[in-house]
N, C-alpha and C positions, 0 to 999 in steps of 0.2 A: 504494500500500500504506500502511496506517495505521502510525503510530509503534508502536502496541502489537504489531502483526504483525511488524514489522521487528525489534523487540526480541526477541520470542519465537523467531523464526526464527534469529536470531543466537545466542541462548542455547541453543537445541537443539543447536547445533554444539559449543559450548564455553562455559564461564563467561567473563564479561567484566567489565571495570571500567566505570564511568560514562563515562570518556573514550572507551573503545573503542565503547561503545554510542552515544555522541553522534556519533562519526565515522560509524558505520554508518547511523544514522537521519537524519543531516543535519538536526538540529533544535536549537533553542536549549536551553541548560542548564535553564531553568525548565520548558520543555515536556517535556524528558526526565525531570526529577525528578518531575513530575506523573504522567507515564505509568508510571514505575517504582513510584510509590506506589500507583497504581490497580491495577497488576498484582500487587503484593505484597498489597494488601488483599483482592484477589479470590482469592488463594492460587495464582496461576500461577507466581510467581517468589519467590526468597528469597536472602538473603545466604548464600553457600556457603564463604566464606573471605576471605583477603586477598591482594592482589598483592604482589610483591616491593617492599620499601621502597627508594626512591631518595634517602634522606636525610631525608625528611619522614615524615609519618604515612602508613602503607600504605593504599592504596585498597581499598575493599570489592570483592569479586568477587561478581557476581550470577550466579545460575544458575536453571534451571527447577526448580520444585518437583515432582520426579518423583512424589511421593506425594500430590499434590493432586488428580489426576484419573486416570482409567483409560479405556482403549479396549477395545471388544469386537469381535473378528473372528469371523465365521461363515462356514465353508466348506461349501457344499452339495456333498458328494462323491458321494452316492448310489451304493450304499446307505450310509446313515448321514450324520451331520452332525458337524462338528468345530468346537468353540468355543474360542477362545483369548482370554485377557485379558492386556493389557499396560499398563505404565505409559507415560508420555509419551516416554520414551527408547527404547521398544520392548522392554524387558525383560519376558519372559513371567512372569506371576504365576500363571496358572491355565490348564490345558488340560483340555478335556472332550470325550469322544467320546459322541455321542448316537445312538441307533437303529443300533447296530453291526449290519451285515449285513442291514438291512431298509430299505425305502423308506417313510418315514412319509407319511401323508395330510397334506395342506396344513394342516389345522386342528391335527393332532397336532404338527407341526413348530413352528407358531406358538406353541402353548401351551407346549411344552417349552422353547423359547427364552425366552419370557416368564418362566417359572418359574426358569430358570437365571440370568437377568439379575436377578431379585429376590433370589436366593441370593447372587449376587456383590455386590449392593448391601449385603446384610447382613454379608457376610464382610469388606468393606472400607468400614466406616461413615464414615471421614473423607474418603473419595475419591468424587467424583462421576463418573458415567459420562458422558463428553462425546461419545461417538460409537459407532455400531455399523456396521461395514463387512461387506458380504455379497459373497462370491465364489461363482460357480457354474461348473460344467464345460462350459457351453454356453449356447445361447439358450433363454430361458424364454418360454412362451406367456403373455402378459399377462392373458389371460382366466382360464386354469385354473391357472397357476403351475407347469405341467408343464415339465420340461426336454425341449426338442425335439431337440437334437443333443448 
């Protein structure tokens, strides 16, 4: 696992100091500083506070920049589709029900999801969509897109 992934996985659990992150990542301090700077520059992490002081200057607490990116989940529940938008911590930002009570044609569903994703991008301009997860209630025929079971 890369240093960047280790840092992000650790910070998704809780904010941490540089010392905690160095221990978790098992890397040198210069390597850790470089990775923290790269993650910060890319908008993935940010300073979220300070640790308790033990007589000296309090250490910075790093945390995930929850507002830097969003995820989209799509549930093919048929009839209908359900779309949920979350931040990196899993907080729900938006929920939409599409095609309530009807089974859309494949092209209708694709077009509707594409339009909603464009809307979401416009609603959250400072946040990039980094992933779209799709769940379905059964097996899907790869040729037709129809739900088999």
